[in-house]
KOLFI-402356 format. One record per residue (C-alpha): x, y, z; residue in three letters. Coordinates in steps of 0.25 Angstrom, whole numbers, padded with zeros to 4 digits, always signed. Example, Ala and Ser with C-alpha at 12.3 -4.5 7.8 and 13.67 -1.06 7.14 Angstrom:
2
+0049-0018+0031Ala;+0055-0004+0029Ser;
This chain:
441
+0001+0000+0000Met;+0006+0012-0004Arg;+0007+0023+0008Arg;-0001+0037+0004Thr;+0011+0048+0004Arg;+0010+0057+0016Thr;+0002+0046+0025Ala;+0004+0050+0040Pro;+0003+0042+0051Thr;-0010+0048+0059Gly;-0015+0048+0074Ala;-0024+0039+0071Arg;-0027+0034+0058Gln;-0040+0024+0060Ile;-0051+0019+0047Ile;-0063+0013+0051Ala;-0066+0004+0036Val;-0082+0001+0034Val;-0085-0011+0025Leu;-0099-0017+0022Pro;-0102-0030+0027Ala;-0112-0040+0028Arg;-0116-0045+0042Leu;-0127-0058+0041Pro;-0125-0059+0058Ala;-0121-0053+0069Asp;-0106-0053+0072Pro;-0102-0059+0087Pro;-0095-0048+0089Trp;-0098-0037+0100Pro;-0108-0029+0096Glu;-0108-0013+0093Gly;-0097-0004+0086Pro;-0082-0005+0089Leu;-0079+0004+0102Pro;-0068+0013+0102Phe;-0062+0020+0116Thr;-0055+0032+0118His;-0051+0035+0131Gly;-0064+0032+0141Ala;-0076+0032+0127Arg;-0080+0020+0121Thr;-0086+0020+0109Thr;-0096+0007+0110Thr;-0111+0006+0106Thr;-0117+0014+0116Asp;-0109+0027+0114Thr;-0111+0026+0100Arg;-0125+0028+0102Arg;-0125+0038+0108Thr;-0119+0045+0098Tyr;-0129+0041+0087Phe;-0144+0044+0087Thr;-0152+0031+0091Pro;-0156+0026+0075Ala;-0141+0028+0071Ala;-0135+0021+0084Ala;-0146+0010+0080Ser;-0140+0008+0066Val;-0125+0010+0071Leu;-0125+0000+0082Tyr;-0137-0007+0082Gly;-0146-0010+0095Thr;-0145-0019+0107Pro;-0152-0030+0100Asp;-0148-0028+0087Arg;-0134-0024+0086Pro;-0129-0020+0072Thr;-0113-0019+0074Arg;-0101-0027+0081Trp;-0089-0025+0083His;-0074-0031+0086Arg;-0060-0025+0092Gln;-0048-0030+0083Val;-0035-0026+0083Arg;-0029-0033+0070His;-0016-0024+0063Ala;-0013-0026+0047His;-0003-0016+0043Gly;-0005-0003+0046Ser;-0022-0005+0049Ala;-0026-0011+0061Thr;-0040-0016+0063Ile;-0046-0010+0076Asp;-0060-0017+0076Gly;-0072-0022+0065Ile;-0086-0018+0068Glu;-0099-0024+0059Leu;-0111-0016+0058Leu;-0125-0020+0052Arg;-0130-0011+0041Thr;-0143-0020+0036Pro;-0150-0014+0024Thr;-0163-0021+0020Glu;-0160-0030+0010Asp;-0145-0032+0016Asp;-0146-0036+0032Pro;-0133-0041+0034Asp;-0126-0028+0027Arg;-0114-0022+0038Ala;-0102-0013+0038Leu;-0088-0017+0045Ala;-0079-0007+0050Val;-0066-0009+0051Leu;-0057-0001+0061His;-0043+0003+0059Leu;-0031+0009+0065Thr;-0020+0013+0054Ile;-0006+0015+0059Thr;+0005+0022+0049Gly;+0003+0029+0037Pro;-0008+0021+0032Glu;-0021+0027+0034Leu;-0025+0032+0020Leu;-0018+0021+0014Asp;-0023+0012+0022Thr;-0038+0018+0017Leu;-0036+0020+0003Arg;-0032+0004+0005Ser;-0047+0003+0007Leu;-0051+0011-0002Ala;-0045+0001-0012His;-0037+0015-0018Arg;-0027+0008-0030Pro;-0014+0003-0025Gly;-0019+0000-0011Thr;-0017-0013-0003Thr;-0028-0017+0007Pro;-0022-0012+0021Pro;-0026-0024+0028Phe;-0034-0037+0023Glu;-0048-0031+0024Ile;-0051-0042+0015Thr;-0044-0053+0021Gly;-0042-0060+0034Pro;-0040-0048+0042Val;-0055-0043+0041Leu;-0059-0058+0041Thr;-0053-0061+0055Ala;-0057-0047+0061Leu;-0072-0053+0058Leu;-0069-0064+0063Gln;-0078-0076+0060Asp;-0091-0069+0059His;-0085-0060+0044Ala;-0079-0064+0033His;-0074-0053+0023Thr;-0079-0063+0010Arg;-0094-0064+0008Pro;-0097-0079+0011Asn;-0112-0084+0011Pro;-0109-0098+0018Leu;-0105-0088+0030Leu;-0119-0087+0034Glu;-0118-0076+0045Gly;-0106-0070+0044Tyr;-0101-0055+0041Ala;-0095-0051+0025Thr;-0086-0039+0025Val;-0087-0032+0009Glu;-0072-0031+0010Thr;-0072-0028-0003Asp;-0081-0014-0003Ala;-0074-0001-0001Leu;-0075+0002+0016Pro;-0078+0015+0021Tyr;-0067+0021+0029Thr;-0068+0030+0042Val;-0052+0037+0043Thr;-0046+0046+0056Leu;-0033+0051+0056Leu;-0027+0060+0066Thr;-0014+0067+0063Pro;-0001+0064+0073Gly;+0011+0071+0075Arg;+0012+0076+0061Arg;-0002+0083+0054Pro;-0007+0074+0043Leu;+0002+0076+0029Pro;-0005+0084+0015Arg;-0009+0071+0008Leu;-0008+0082-0006Asn;+0002+0090-0006Arg;+0001+0096-0019Ser;+0000+0111-0019Arg;-0015+0110-0024Asp;-0019+0104-0012His;-0010+0113-0002Arg;-0025+0118+0005Arg;-0029+0105+0007Trp;-0026+0102+0020Pro;-0020+0091+0024Ala;-0031+0086+0033Ala;-0041+0087+0023Gln;-0034+0079+0015Gln;-0032+0070+0023Trp;-0047+0068+0026Leu;-0049+0066+0011Trp;-0040+0055+0009Ala;-0044+0048+0021Leu;-0059+0049+0019Ala;-0057+0047+0002Ser;-0046+0036+0004Arg;-0037+0042-0006Thr;-0025+0049-0008Asn;-0019+0058-0017Thr;-0016+0047-0025Asp;-0028+0041-0026Asp;-0036+0053-0030Tyr;-0030+0066-0030Pro;-0037+0079-0026Pro;-0042+0091-0037Asp;-0037+0103-0031Pro;-0050+0109-0035Ala;-0057+0098-0026Thr;-0050+0097-0014Val;-0060+0105-0004Pro;-0072+0097-0008Gln;-0064+0085-0004Leu;-0066+0088+0011Thr;-0076+0098+0010Ala;-0086+0088+0019Gly;-0076+0085+0028Ala;-0081+0088+0044Leu;-0073+0095+0052Arg;-0076+0088+0066Ile;-0068+0097+0074Ser;-0055+0104+0075Ala;-0046+0090+0077Asp;-0052+0082+0065Trp;-0061+0082+0052Ser;-0068+0070+0044Ala;-0072+0068+0031Leu;-0084+0057+0025Val;-0083+0053+0010Leu;-0088+0041+0003Arg;-0077+0030+0007Gln;-0073+0036+0020Gly;-0072+0046+0031Ala;-0059+0053+0038Ala;-0057+0059+0050Phe;-0045+0068+0052Ile;-0039+0074+0063Gly;-0033+0088+0062His;-0023+0089+0074Arg;-0014+0080+0080Arg;-0019+0068+0087Asp;-0010+0065+0100His;-0014+0049+0098Gly;-0023+0040+0108Pro;-0022+0051+0118Ala;-0029+0063+0108Asp;-0040+0066+0116Pro;-0048+0069+0105Phe;-0041+0062+0091Tyr;-0047+0048+0102Gly;-0060+0054+0103Tyr;-0061+0055+0086Ala;-0055+0042+0083Glu;-0068+0036+0094Leu;-0077+0045+0084His;-0072+0040+0071Thr;-0072+0027+0075Arg;-0086+0026+0082Ser;-0096+0037+0081Ile;-0091+0043+0068Tyr;-0089+0031+0059Leu;-0103+0026+0064Asp;-0107+0038+0058Ala;-0102+0034+0044Leu;-0107+0020+0045Leu;-0120+0026+0047Phe;-0119+0032+0033Gly;-0115+0020+0028Met;-0127+0013+0033Ile;-0135+0023+0028Gln;-0127+0023+0014Arg;-0131+0008+0012Thr;-0146+0010+0016His;-0148+0022+0006Ile;-0141+0013-0005Asp;-0150+0000-0003His;-0163+0010-0002Leu;-0158+0016-0017Thr;-0157+0002-0023Glu;-0172+0000-0017Glu;-0175+0010-0021Leu;-0170+0008-0037Ala;-0178-0007-0035Gln;-0193-0001-0031Val;-0198-0003-0045Phe;-0190-0015-0052Thr;-0202-0024-0051Gly;-0216-0025-0046Pro;-0219-0022-0032Gly;-0213-0007-0032Glu;-0224-0002-0021Ala;-0219-0015-0012Asn;-0204-0013-0014Arg;-0204+0003-0010Leu;-0214+0001+0001Ala;-0202-0007+0004Gly;-0192+0005+0002Leu;-0199+0016+0007Glu;-0198+0004+0021Arg;-0184+0005+0020Arg;-0181+0019+0017Ile;-0190+0021+0030Ala;-0181+0012+0038His;-0168+0019+0032Phe;-0174+0034+0035Arg;-0177+0031+0051Ser;-0166+0020+0053Thr;-0153+0025+0045Tyr;-0157+0038+0039Trp;-0150+0048+0047Arg;-0141+0061+0045Gln;-0139+0063+0062His;-0132+0052+0069Leu;-0131+0059+0082Thr;-0131+0072+0087Thr;-0115+0073+0088His;-0113+0081+0074Gly;-0099+0073+0067Thr;-0105+0060+0065Ala;-0118+0065+0059Asn;-0109+0075+0050Asp;-0101+0062+0046Leu;-0113+0055+0044Leu;-0119+0066+0036Met;-0107+0066+0026Ala;-0106+0052+0023Tyr;-0120+0054+0020Gln;-0117+0067+0008Arg;-0104+0056+0002Gln;-0117+0046-0002Tyr;-0128+0056-0003Arg;-0135+0047+0005Leu;-0146+0060+0009Ser;-0147+0062-0006Asp;-0149+0047-0008Arg;-0159+0045+0002Phe;-0167+0057-0001Thr;-0168+0053-0016Glu;-0171+0038-0012Ile;-0183+0045-0004Leu;-0187+0054-0016Ala;-0187+0040-0024Glu;-0195+0033-0016Ala;-0204+0043-0015Ala;-0206+0043-0029Asp;-0207+0029-0031His;-0219+0031-0021Asn;-0226+0039-0028Arg;-0225+0031-0040Leu;-0230+0020-0033Ile;-0241+0027-0028Gln;-0245+0033-0040Thr;-0246+0021-0048Gln;-0253+0013-0037Glu;-0264+0025-0037Asn;-0265+0022-0052Gln;-0267+0009-0051Gln;-0278+0012-0039Ile;-0284+0023-0049Ser;-0284+0012-0061Gly;-0290+0001-0054Ala;-0302+0012-0048Leu;-0305+0016-0064Gly;-0305+0001-0068Ile;-0317+0000-0057Leu;-0323+0012-0063Thr;-0322+0007-0077Ile;-0326-0006-0074Leu;-0335-0002-0065Gly;-0344+0009-0070Leu;-0350+0002-0081Pro;-0352-0009-0075Leu;-0359-0002-0062Gly;-0367+0007-0073Thr;-0372-0005-0079Ala;-0375-0015-0068Leu;-0382-0003-0061Gly;-0393+0001-0074Ala;-0396-0014-0074Leu;-0400-0013-0058Gln;-0406+0000-0059Val;-0414-0006-0070Leu;-0416-0017-0063Gly;-0412-0027-0075Asp;-0408-0042-0071Gln;-0405-0046-0084Asn;-0394-0053-0086Pro;-0391-0050-0099Trp;-0393-0035-0096His;-0383-0037-0086Leu;-0373-0044-0095Leu;-0376-0033-0106Thr;-0372-0022-0095Ala;-0358-0028-0091Thr;-0355-0029-0103Thr;-0358-0016-0107Gly;-0351-0012-0094Ala;-0338-0019-0097Leu;-0338-0016-0112Ala;-0340-0001-0107Ala;-0328-0004-0097Thr;-0320-0009-0107Ala;-0321+0005-0116Ala;-0319+0014-0106Leu;-0305+0007-0104Leu;-0302+0010-0118Thr;-0304+0025-0112Thr;-0292+0034-0109Arg;-0297+0031-0094Tyr;-0298+0018-0096Gly;-0282+0017-0101Arg;-0280+0026-0090Leu;-0285+0017-0079Val;-0278+0004-0085Leu;-0265+0010-0084Thr;-0266+0015-0073Ser;-0272+0002-0067Leu;-0260-0006-0074Arg;-0250+0006-0067Gly;-0234+0009-0075Arg;-0221+0005-0072Pro;-0215+0014-0060Leu;-0204+0012-0066Thr;-0206+0023-0077Asp;-0213+0031-0067Ser;-0199+0031-0058Arg;-0190+0036-0069Gln;-0199+0048-0072Leu;-0199+0050-0059Thr;-0185+0048-0057Arg;-0182+0056-0071Gly;-0190+0068-0066His;-0184+0068-0052Arg;-0170+0070-0057Asp;-0175+0079-0068Cys;
């Protein structure tokens, strides 16, 4: 693995690697998230619950009778990376109850932090810093989880190691300040801290992507200034936290809590955003399948029920009364346009519902029209015979035949053709395309 130029060794170099997984059965691990300690404070499930709203906490940690998160503390060193522990978070959807997320907590030693991130992002010319797809992860998961799918291993977890992971990184400077990654004259106004913030969040160096000087201000425009000591940047494939002053080591009173928050509640806020994105992806796919065959009314009713469940359970933009976790979640949502996408889902579901209601009303009106066309001539003929007191069966047959002939004649008129067309209905797919085209215009 080629080392990035001017790579420093930070006082704290932390990475959380998030991978999609499948979890058919609960693992035999301790329940709750991986606990971290600084001083007298430990981030247990109970302490984290006090930070989030009850609805968000139930998604992230489950309930006492139905947990959704488990952890295992390990200490496995492999080169410059040390795996401190692993978590499994169940994130079921309507059609995939086994969906989950696996989180590996890493500590990096030496000047390998950015290169490790680039390797996790599968950048050209890099090799994995540790065998995340091989025996290391298998040993960490013990006999309950495997890295290769096997339908015979019923009840075992499967980590999708081929997927591109999401990373959350913390870097604090040591005795020396962070050096500039790009020393060209065109980037001299780009501060070193912002260069590292963007590089760690995007998992790229200047060789992977040399930024255009005109777009440099936009690269870190969404950075969150948490305090004077550190800031954060959330991008599509990674998030980064950077310290702005010297970190005095494990005894540093501020950065110890900064690491604690990064590895616990701030990571959880981003995990909540990933869960939201998964559900919105599934709702989008289901919405596209509404008119794929007969029974669209039933499919739309089921989709509306799932939208209501998602809205009441998962769609949160305010996780806590504390500001930073909310800001991180909203920054993640902006990267994937989750708010706009959910608004589009609601609008299109309303359009589909209106189209289906219109067709049902047309069919009801057509049925009433048929009854009118059939019943009016026949009722008139029979009423006339009853008034005249005529009980001759031939006269009754003649009146019935005349009424049917009058009905057939009425069906050939413009009104009769409209009734038959309304009763038959027309394909909703054409109406859906017209409605969507009108909205796009």
